[in-house]
FILOLUM-206329 format. One record per residue (C-alpha): x, y, z; chain. Coordinates in nm, 3 decimals, decimal comma. Example, Ala and Ser with C-alpha at 12.3 -4.5 7.8 and 13.67 -1.06 7.14 Angstrom:
2
+---------+---------+---------+-----+
!      c1 !      c2 !      c3 ! mol !
+---------+---------+---------+-----+
!   1,230 !  -0,450 !   0,780 !   A !
!   1,367 !  -0,106 !   0,714 !   A !
+---------+---------+---------+-----+
***
This chain:
333
+---------+---------+---------+-----+
!      c1 !      c2 !      c3 ! mol !
+---------+---------+---------+-----+
!   7,025 !  10,646 !  10,544 !   A !
!   7,310 !  10,666 !  10,773 !   A !
!   7,686 !  10,560 !  10,659 !   A !
!   7,652 !  10,238 !  10,837 !   A !
!   7,336 !  10,136 !  10,691 !   A !
!   7,428 !  10,224 !  10,322 !   A !
!   7,805 !  10,036 !  10,353 !   A !
!   7,647 !   9,751 !  10,517 !   A !
!   7,403 !   9,700 !  10,220 !   A !
!   7,719 !   9,729 !   9,979 !   A !
!   7,901 !   9,472 !  10,169 !   A !
!   7,617 !   9,253 !  10,188 !   A !
!   7,565 !   9,281 !   9,824 !   A !
!   7,925 !   9,170 !   9,782 !   A !
!   7,981 !   8,910 !  10,057 !   A !
!   7,625 !   8,789 !  10,117 !   A !
!   7,299 !   8,861 !  10,324 !   A !
!   7,440 !   8,709 !  10,646 !   A !
!   7,733 !   8,992 !  10,692 !   A !
!   7,672 !   9,244 !  10,984 !   A !
!   7,883 !   9,445 !  11,212 !   A !
!   8,101 !   9,291 !  11,465 !   A !
!   8,207 !   9,647 !  11,491 !   A !
!   8,054 !   9,906 !  11,317 !   A !
!   8,255 !  10,167 !  11,137 !   A !
!   8,418 !  10,400 !  11,382 !   A !
!   8,619 !  10,719 !  11,297 !   A !
!   9,004 !  10,690 !  11,284 !   A !
!   9,231 !  11,023 !  11,333 !   A !
!   9,464 !  11,062 !  11,022 !   A !
!   9,401 !  11,206 !  10,725 !   A !
!   9,419 !  11,537 !  10,554 !   A !
!   9,156 !  11,449 !  10,256 !   A !
!   8,999 !  11,127 !  10,367 !   A !
!   8,767 !  11,037 !  10,619 !   A !
!   8,910 !  10,693 !  10,799 !   A !
!   8,698 !  10,413 !  10,960 !   A !
!   8,777 !  10,096 !  11,117 !   A !
!   8,539 !   9,837 !  11,138 !   A !
!   8,511 !   9,473 !  11,193 !   A !
!   8,255 !   9,197 !  11,009 !   A !
!   8,058 !   8,919 !  11,130 !   A !
!   7,976 !   8,644 !  10,899 !   A !
!   8,247 !   8,708 !  10,680 !   A !
!   8,525 !   8,498 !  10,596 !   A !
!   8,922 !   8,528 !  10,453 !   A !
!   9,050 !   8,852 !  10,432 !   A !
!   8,705 !   9,012 !  10,505 !   A !
!   8,703 !   8,827 !  10,869 !   A !
!   8,987 !   9,066 !  11,012 !   A !
!   8,984 !   9,422 !  11,123 !   A !
!   8,909 !   9,623 !  10,846 !   A !
!   8,973 !  10,012 !  10,743 !   A !
!   8,737 !  10,256 !  10,505 !   A !
!   8,905 !  10,535 !  10,343 !   A !
!   8,619 !  10,784 !  10,203 !   A !
!   8,756 !  11,034 !   9,999 !   A !
!   8,618 !  11,398 !  10,061 !   A !
!   8,614 !  11,501 !   9,701 !   A !
!   8,386 !  11,343 !   9,494 !   A !
!   8,575 !  11,364 !   9,211 !   A !
!   8,838 !  11,118 !   9,376 !   A !
!   8,756 !  10,801 !   9,144 !   A !
!   9,079 !  10,821 !   8,980 !   A !
!   9,271 !  10,846 !   9,282 !   A !
!   9,096 !  10,561 !   9,426 !   A !
!   9,187 !  10,309 !   9,154 !   A !
!   9,571 !  10,463 !   9,138 !   A !
!   9,571 !  10,373 !   9,497 !   A !
!   9,436 !  10,023 !   9,474 !   A !
!   9,691 !   9,977 !   9,189 !   A !
!   9,964 !  10,088 !   9,403 !   A !
!   9,853 !   9,855 !   9,686 !   A !
!   9,820 !   9,536 !   9,433 !   A !
!  10,161 !   9,615 !   9,269 !   A !
!  10,350 !   9,608 !   9,594 !   A !
!  10,164 !   9,291 !   9,768 !   A !
!  10,259 !   9,115 !   9,433 !   A !
!  10,617 !   9,224 !   9,490 !   A !
!  10,658 !   9,130 !   9,857 !   A !
!  10,616 !   9,469 !   9,992 !   A !
!  10,430 !   9,489 !  10,320 !   A !
!  10,118 !   9,685 !  10,252 !   A !
!   9,757 !   9,651 !  10,326 !   A !
!   9,573 !   9,432 !  10,104 !   A !
!   9,258 !   9,627 !   9,952 !   A !
!   8,950 !   9,429 !   9,921 !   A !
!   8,722 !   9,714 !   9,738 !   A !
!   8,782 !   9,973 !   9,529 !   A !
!   8,495 !  10,175 !   9,468 !   A !
!   8,549 !  10,511 !   9,241 !   A !
!   8,168 !  10,572 !   9,192 !   A !
!   8,068 !  10,855 !   9,442 !   A !
!   7,720 !  10,744 !   9,439 !   A !
!   7,695 !  10,455 !   9,695 !   A !
!   7,873 !  10,608 !   9,998 !   A !
!   7,825 !  10,978 !   9,861 !   A !
!   8,231 !  10,984 !   9,743 !   A !
!   8,466 !  10,717 !   9,637 !   A !
!   8,612 !  10,473 !   9,886 !   A !
!   8,826 !  10,199 !   9,943 !   A !
!   8,819 !   9,910 !  10,217 !   A !
!   9,116 !   9,735 !  10,331 !   A !
!   9,279 !   9,527 !  10,596 !   A !
!   9,431 !   9,706 !  10,902 !   A !
!   9,726 !   9,666 !  10,992 !   A !
!   9,848 !   9,523 !  11,353 !   A !
!  10,069 !   9,769 !  11,560 !   A !
!  10,058 !  10,159 !  11,544 !   A !
!  10,262 !  10,418 !  11,360 !   A !
!  10,654 !  10,432 !  11,376 !   A !
!  10,615 !  10,771 !  11,488 !   A !
!  10,333 !  10,683 !  11,791 !   A !
!  10,601 !  10,407 !  11,858 !   A !
!  10,901 !  10,616 !  11,925 !   A !
!  10,722 !  10,887 !  12,118 !   A !
!  10,551 !  10,602 !  12,355 !   A !
!  10,898 !  10,453 !  12,416 !   A !
!  10,969 !  10,773 !  12,567 !   A !
!  11,361 !  10,689 !  12,497 !   A !
!  11,569 !  10,965 !  12,298 !   A !
!  11,739 !  10,663 !  12,103 !   A !
!  11,384 !  10,579 !  11,989 !   A !
!  11,350 !  10,862 !  11,781 !   A !
!  11,738 !  10,879 !  11,712 !   A !
!  11,650 !  10,530 !  11,558 !   A !
!  11,418 !  10,648 !  11,325 !   A !
!  11,602 !  10,794 !  11,030 !   A !
!  11,793 !  10,450 !  11,031 !   A !
!  11,495 !  10,248 !  11,030 !   A !
!  11,308 !  10,481 !  10,765 !   A !
!  11,608 !  10,458 !  10,535 !   A !
!  11,589 !  10,063 !  10,538 !   A !
!  11,236 !  10,078 !  10,448 !   A !
!  11,268 !  10,322 !  10,206 !   A !
!  11,577 !  10,183 !  10,039 !   A !
!  11,335 !   9,843 !  10,046 !   A !
!  11,075 !  10,010 !   9,871 !   A !
!  11,277 !  10,115 !   9,591 !   A !
!  11,397 !   9,795 !   9,491 !   A !
!  11,036 !   9,746 !   9,356 !   A !
!  11,090 !   9,834 !   8,998 !   A !
!  10,856 !  10,072 !   8,788 !   A !
!  10,748 !   9,814 !   8,577 !   A !
!  10,569 !   9,619 !   8,876 !   A !
!  10,346 !   9,912 !   8,912 !   A !
!  10,253 !  10,000 !   8,531 !   A !
!  10,155 !   9,645 !   8,489 !   A !
!   9,876 !   9,696 !   8,806 !   A !
!   9,792 !  10,009 !   8,651 !   A !
!   9,677 !   9,839 !   8,347 !   A !
!   9,518 !   9,580 !   8,537 !   A !
!   9,298 !   9,885 !   8,704 !   A !
!   9,232 !  10,086 !   8,401 !   A !
!   9,506 !  10,355 !   8,558 !   A !
!   9,690 !  10,563 !   8,260 !   A !
!  10,051 !  10,513 !   8,406 !   A !
!  10,128 !  10,844 !   8,265 !   A !
!   9,891 !  10,983 !   8,524 !   A !
!  10,111 !  10,875 !   8,835 !   A !
!  10,435 !  11,005 !   8,684 !   A !
!  10,653 !  11,335 !   8,769 !   A !
!  10,475 !  11,527 !   8,507 !   A !
!  10,094 !  11,432 !   8,591 !   A !
!  10,221 !  11,538 !   8,969 !   A !
!  10,346 !  11,871 !   8,870 !   A !
!  10,023 !  11,943 !   8,651 !   A !
!   9,818 !  11,836 !   8,949 !   A !
!   9,980 !  12,118 !   9,176 !   A !
!   9,938 !  12,370 !   8,858 !   A !
!   9,585 !  12,284 !   8,885 !   A !
!   9,542 !  12,367 !   9,215 !   A !
!   9,688 !  12,655 !   9,229 !   A !
!   9,494 !  12,759 !   8,930 !   A !
!   9,176 !  12,650 !   9,120 !   A !
!   9,227 !  12,780 !   9,425 !   A !
!   9,332 !  13,156 !   9,242 !   A !
!   9,679 !  13,160 !   9,423 !   A !
!   9,835 !  13,388 !   9,213 !   A !
!  10,159 !  13,455 !   9,398 !   A !
!  10,251 !  13,086 !   9,305 !   A !
!  10,190 !  13,086 !   8,969 !   A !
!  10,550 !  13,179 !   8,872 !   A !
!  10,663 !  12,869 !   9,084 !   A !
!  10,435 !  12,678 !   8,859 !   A !
!  10,570 !  12,804 !   8,568 !   A !
!  10,941 !  12,741 !   8,643 !   A !
!  10,870 !  12,358 !   8,744 !   A !
!  10,721 !  12,315 !   8,393 !   A !
!  10,996 !  12,503 !   8,213 !   A !
!  11,267 !  12,331 !   8,426 !   A !
!  11,191 !  11,969 !   8,440 !   A !
!  11,508 !  11,760 !   8,433 !   A !
!  11,568 !  11,420 !   8,269 !   A !
!  11,587 !  11,132 !   8,533 !   A !
!  11,908 !  11,055 !   8,650 !   A !
!  11,793 !  10,689 !   8,761 !   A !
!  11,573 !  10,426 !   8,654 !   A !
!  11,195 !  10,446 !   8,767 !   A !
!  11,056 !  10,278 !   9,081 !   A !
!  10,780 !  10,308 !   9,312 !   A !
!  10,775 !  10,616 !   9,504 !   A !
!  10,544 !  10,629 !   9,811 !   A !
!  10,501 !  11,012 !   9,759 !   A !
!  10,466 !  11,104 !  10,120 !   A !
!  10,711 !  10,870 !  10,278 !   A !
!  10,782 !  10,947 !  10,677 !   A !
!  10,704 !  10,783 !  11,028 !   A !
!  10,319 !  10,863 !  11,044 !   A !
!  10,267 !  10,665 !  10,721 !   A !
!  10,473 !  10,350 !  10,849 !   A !
!  10,294 !  10,107 !  11,083 !   A !
!  10,519 !   9,875 !  11,337 !   A !
!  10,402 !   9,608 !  11,565 !   A !
!  10,616 !   9,487 !  11,822 !   A !
!  10,926 !   9,660 !  11,718 !   A !
!  10,868 !   9,504 !  11,347 !   A !
!  10,735 !   9,648 !  11,002 !   A !
!  10,411 !   9,571 !  10,989 !   A !
!  10,343 !   9,791 !  10,658 !   A !
!  10,311 !  10,117 !  10,474 !   A !
!   9,995 !  10,297 !  10,430 !   A !
!   9,870 !  10,603 !  10,260 !   A !
!   9,934 !  10,552 !   9,916 !   A !
!   9,719 !  10,841 !   9,751 !   A !
!  10,040 !  11,035 !   9,612 !   A !
!  10,210 !  10,677 !   9,461 !   A !
!  10,436 !  10,825 !   9,185 !   A !
!  10,675 !  10,630 !   8,966 !   A !
!  11,006 !  10,812 !   8,931 !   A !
!  11,327 !  10,766 !   8,991 !   A !
!  11,434 !  10,760 !   9,393 !   A !
!  11,516 !  11,100 !   9,433 !   A !
!  11,174 !  11,236 !   9,401 !   A !
!  11,096 !  10,991 !   9,695 !   A !
!  11,357 !  11,140 !   9,876 !   A !
!  11,322 !  11,471 !   9,832 !   A !
!  10,935 !  11,437 !   9,972 !   A !
!  11,054 !  11,297 !  10,296 !   A !
!  11,338 !  11,564 !  10,306 !   A !
!  11,096 !  11,868 !  10,287 !   A !
!  10,883 !  11,704 !  10,566 !   A !
!  11,128 !  11,606 !  10,806 !   A !
!  11,351 !  11,968 !  10,728 !   A !
!  11,046 !  12,234 !  10,678 !   A !
!  10,731 !  12,103 !  10,842 !   A !
!  10,618 !  12,266 !  11,138 !   A !
!  10,691 !  12,063 !  11,470 !   A !
!  10,480 !  12,272 !  11,698 !   A !
!  10,759 !  12,387 !  11,933 !   A !
!  10,778 !  12,706 !  12,081 !   A !
!  11,014 !  12,984 !  11,892 !   A !
!  11,293 !  12,980 !  12,136 !   A !
!  11,315 !  12,610 !  12,016 !   A !
!  11,328 !  12,609 !  11,677 !   A !
!  11,712 !  12,699 !  11,645 !   A !
!  11,797 !  12,354 !  11,818 !   A !
!  11,528 !  12,167 !  11,678 !   A !
!  11,630 !  12,301 !  11,333 !   A !
!  11,953 !  12,146 !  11,422 !   A !
!  11,855 !  11,816 !  11,528 !   A !
!  11,627 !  11,777 !  11,224 !   A !
!  11,945 !  11,850 !  10,995 !   A !
!  12,145 !  11,595 !  11,152 !   A !
!  11,864 !  11,311 !  11,153 !   A !
!  11,836 !  11,381 !  10,756 !   A !
!  12,204 !  11,353 !  10,721 !   A !
!  12,199 !  11,055 !  10,945 !   A !
!  11,909 !  10,896 !  10,716 !   A !
!  12,066 !  11,006 !  10,364 !   A !
!  12,402 !  10,806 !  10,466 !   A !
!  12,217 !  10,488 !  10,589 !   A !
!  11,995 !  10,534 !  10,253 !   A !
!  12,325 !  10,530 !  10,029 !   A !
!  12,474 !  10,231 !  10,228 !   A !
!  12,162 !  10,023 !  10,103 !   A !
!  12,061 !  10,135 !   9,752 !   A !
!  12,232 !  10,348 !   9,480 !   A !
!  12,091 !  10,727 !   9,482 !   A !
!  12,192 !  10,988 !   9,251 !   A !
!  12,077 !  11,344 !   9,387 !   A !
!  12,121 !  11,565 !   9,065 !   A !
!  11,749 !  11,645 !   9,027 !   A !
!  11,702 !  11,647 !   9,440 !   A !
!  11,648 !  12,018 !   9,434 !   A !
!  11,411 !  12,046 !   9,155 !   A !
!  11,192 !  11,749 !   9,338 !   A !
!  11,191 !  11,954 !   9,645 !   A !
!  11,077 !  12,244 !   9,467 !   A !
!  10,767 !  12,052 !   9,360 !   A !
!  10,690 !  11,943 !   9,720 !   A !
!  10,758 !  12,299 !   9,849 !   A !
!  10,534 !  12,433 !   9,622 !   A !
!  10,268 !  12,162 !   9,697 !   A !
!  10,295 !  12,221 !  10,065 !   A !
!  10,255 !  12,600 !   9,988 !   A !
!   9,946 !  12,569 !   9,775 !   A !
!   9,796 !  12,337 !  10,047 !   A !
!   9,759 !  12,620 !  10,261 !   A !
!   9,580 !  12,813 !  10,016 !   A !
!   9,331 !  12,531 !   9,945 !   A !
!   8,967 !  12,518 !  10,112 !   A !
!   9,019 !  12,172 !  10,241 !   A !
!   9,048 !  12,015 !  10,550 !   A !
!   9,321 !  12,193 !  10,749 !   A !
!   9,314 !  12,009 !  11,095 !   A !
!   9,672 !  11,913 !  11,219 !   A !
!   9,808 !  12,079 !  10,860 !   A !
!  10,203 !  12,121 !  10,919 !   A !
!  10,202 !  12,390 !  10,662 !   A !
!   9,997 !  12,652 !  10,761 !   A !
!  10,238 !  12,828 !  11,038 !   A !
!  10,382 !  13,152 !  10,932 !   A !
!  10,708 !  13,092 !  11,011 !   A !
!  10,710 !  12,761 !  10,787 !   A !
!  10,539 !  12,918 !  10,491 !   A !
!  10,812 !  13,158 !  10,501 !   A !
!  11,094 !  12,903 !  10,544 !   A !
!  10,905 !  12,712 !  10,236 !   A !
!  10,931 !  13,037 !  10,026 !   A !
!  11,264 !  13,092 !  10,134 !   A !
!  11,385 !  12,759 !  10,035 !   A !
!  11,190 !  12,760 !   9,672 !   A !
!  11,384 !  13,084 !   9,619 !   A !
!  11,736 !  12,920 !   9,671 !   A !
!  11,656 !  12,662 !   9,422 !   A !
!  11,455 !  12,870 !   9,176 !   A !
!  11,559 !  13,250 !   9,205 !   A !
!  11,178 !  13,343 !   9,228 !   A !
!  10,989 !  13,531 !   9,550 !   A !
!  10,667 !  13,354 !   9,589 !   A !
!  10,370 !  13,492 !   9,785 !   A !
!  10,086 !  13,311 !   9,988 !   A !
+---------+---------+---------+-----+
***
């Protein structure tokens, strides 16, 4: 039985036998460890009548992740922060072969795509200011909002904290037998700092590819697989590692000027964020180390690698060098 047939059976069981496809599931690009389809239904009402997104996990053991994402979407929707509404969260791999989510499809395109299409340097230069404003708005949503939603979805809030994030990286290192990263994992465990600020909802992978805009206005933020209860610096650290170190695909001769531009844009982002929200950066380097070790682990795992921004040798060397500056350790990958 095809994916279309199996999914339609699930939808008819939930919405009624009169439901059919106005637009059958069609692959959408994006996502390193999810398979994403767009679809539209005929014969459905309410939220189900508009454009939809199907996100299928590539690992059959990702049921907890599905519930975690659903809890995050519910918490943020209730708080008035723009996210797509999750309509169905299925942690059981049996119906489609892997856990999945169905949610509303937001209007517009990613912030990065919109800036690139504008073909104006000013559009790219505006990204730090726009991102900082949205990020500060997100971090006004307190952690208790997510804790309550987690209880509603049967998710242990301890499983979405910083310690759980570190333990996830450690398990990935062990599963992939990346012995050259083991000392880094030990360092993270032994050097966990006390939080410097109250916990908020952190996206965990906040960057322009996960922010949707329509007609120049925020449509919503997507991809909450890494949502974490943490102080704001945790989320800021993730964005900084992506912005400063992810491979941009530029030729070797252009990396120097590109890195200067990256640093200036991150500096502007930090300035705008600080003007909009309080930020204590005492633990920033530690949180950056978590993200660097996770990125290095990703390059050694057996998972979909298309578009992986960490695989390039010069990028891995840069991450290893930065991790050494923070921890004093020399990693190998």
